[in-house]
N, C-alpha and C positions, 0 to 999 in steps of 0.2 A: 446780592444775598450776604452780610459774612455769618460765622459762625452763630455767636450769641442772638442777630434775625431771626434767622431760621428756627433755632432752639423757639425763642418764642414764639415765633409764626406754629409752628405745630404744639405748644401746648394753649396758641389760641383758635384754634382749626373747636371746629363742630365735632365731631367725632359721630355722630347721629348722621350727621348726613354727607358724609364724605362717600359711603358706599353709589347714594343716591347720584348724589356732581356725577363719582368714576362714570354711571351705567347709563346716565344720559351724554356723556362728551361721547364715549364709546359707539355708540347707538347713533346718535347722530353726523359720528364723523364720516362711523361704517356707510349710511348710507351714501354718500355723497361719492357720485363717481365725472372724473376720474378720484380716486384717494386724496386727500388733502393733501399739498404737497408742508413739511414742517416749517413751516411760515405760519401756514395756515393752523395745524392745529397752537400749534402757539397761539400766540391772536386769537383761538375761539376760547383757549382755559382762559387764559386772560382776561376774555368775557365772563365768566362763566363766579370767577372767584376775584369780580374787581372789588371787593370791599370786606375787611374782617365782617364775618356776620356775628359777633360779641358786639363791636360794638358800632349795632347798627340803635 
């Protein structure tokens, strides 16, 4: 993702949902034992944010 794409992605985000998704991710990852590896965390986050919610 380049700077222009990042700027657009941030503009397209649903800001009201961000804290809910953040808290969900933290709770899910914190409940795992042992704590997941970095690639597992990245894959989990990508699964949460598969599509732009405004495009649905």
